[in-house]
N, C-alpha and C positions, 0 to 999 in steps of 0.2 A: 314647866317641864322638869322632870327629875334628872338627876345626874346619871350619866352612863358610865359604867366602870368596867374595866378589864382587870386582870390580875396586876398589870403593870401601870396602867394609865386610866385617866378618867376624862370624860367630856362634861363640861359645865358651862353655864352662861359666862360670857366674857365680862370682866369687871374693868373699870377704869384703871385700876392698879396693875392690870395685866398688859397694858399697852406697850410698855418698854420691852418686856419679854417677847411680845408678839412681833415688835419691830426687829428685835435681834434674830428671832426665828425666820422672819421674812427675808432678812439680809442673807441668811445661809441659803435659802431657796433661790433668791435672785442670783447669787454667785454660782450656784450649780445648775440652775434650770432657766435662768433669764426670765423669771416671773417675779414681779411684773417686768415686761419687756424694757421699760425705762424706769429706773429707780426714781420714786417720787421725791419732790423737794421736802415734803412733810409726810413721811411714811405713816405716822400715827393717824394723821388726818385721812390719808388714803385708805387706811383700814376702817375708817369711820365715815363712810360717805353720807351726804346729806339725806339720802333716801333710805338709810338703814333703819330696819325695823327691830332687829335683834342680832346678837352675835354669840358664838360659842368658841371655846378653846378646848383643845385636847392637851391635858397636862400630865406630865410624869414628874411627880414631886414639884419642884419650882420651875421646871423646864416646859416651855410651850412646844408641843409636838406638831400642832396643827391649828388651823383657824378656819372659820366659815362665818359669813354674814348672810342675813336675810334682808332683802331690799324690796322696795316697790319696783314694779316692772315698768319700763318706759314703753312708749308707743311703737318703737321699732321692733323690740323683742316680741311684743304682743302681736304685731302684724305678722312677723315671721312664724309665730306659734299658731296663728289663726284663731286666737281667743281674745276676749276683751280684757283690758288691763285690770279691771276690778276682780276678775276671777283668778288672777295670777300673782305670784311673788317670784323674786329672782334669787338664785344662788349667786353670791359674789364673794370675792376675796378668799376662796377656798384654796388652802395649801396644806401640805404635810412636809415636814422636814425629812432629810435623808434618813435620819435615825428612826423615823416613824413608818417608813415605807415597808410594805409587805407585812404589816402588823395589824391591818384592819382599821387604822386610824382615819384615813380619808373616807372610807365606806361608812364608818360610824358617824363622822361629821355630816356626811350626806344624808344618812338616815335621820339624824337629829333635826336637821333643817327641814327635811321632808315632813316629819311628824309635826313640827311647829306650824308649817304652812297648812297642812291638812286640818289641824285644829282650828284654823281660821277660815276653813272652807276654800282654800286657795290651792291651785296647782302650780308646781314649780317649773320655771324655765331657766336656762342659763346660756351663756355665750362662752365659747372656747376657741382659741386660735388653733389653726390646723397643726401647728408644730407641737401642741400639747398631746402627744400620742398616748401617754400613760393615762391622762385624764379622760381622753376620749374612750379609751378601752374600758375604764371604770364605768363611765356613763352607759356605754352600750351593753356591758356585761350585766348591769343592774336594770336594764329594761328601758332606759331613756331612748327616745327616738329623735333622729335628726330631722328638724322641721325646715331647715333652709340654710343657705350659705350666702355670704356677700363679702366683698372686699372691705377691709378696714381702712381707716384713714391714717395709718402709721406703718412704719417699716420695721420688720423683725430684725433681730440681731444678725441674721445671715443675709440681710440686704433685700429681702423680698417684701412685696406688699402683703400685709397681714391678710389672711383668709379666715373670716370668722364664721363659725358654725353655731346655729341656734339649736339647742336640744330642749325637749319637753319631757318632763317626768311621766312615768306611767300614771294613769288616772287614779289608781289605788295606792300610789306611792312606790317606793323602791321594791324591785323584784327580788 
């Protein structure tokens, strides 16, 4: 996949050398948005799950503006989507820093991961917690459809049981 560029930033494949900057960017997102809901003991490992297929970063010079990973889809998400796991891939660890918001970074990361999945003949699914209103608005604005909802097995920062929504990408990719 080629690098995606704007006048100010670029999206490229994540490198091992990017992990410390990714962790620093994630820390700012966690502080402002509580994503992830609980800070991981090993954030670099959290950004590199065992089922990860690929990852990308949005960079502005040496600064990470955002991150996304492509992972294998588990049976729970596949069941929610109503599709077999072998036809799917999942969006994971998608975030954009406060300085990246309203600049098209999250949308470009989503487009990048969608293109990569399509090249493998897979459709994307993702899971988002109900409190992620900005993320949900992005997904719905770009044609993703909610396929189901279920309670999570953790508590949100405001003390409620997490409500997880499964979204499925449009068949032809991002709208």
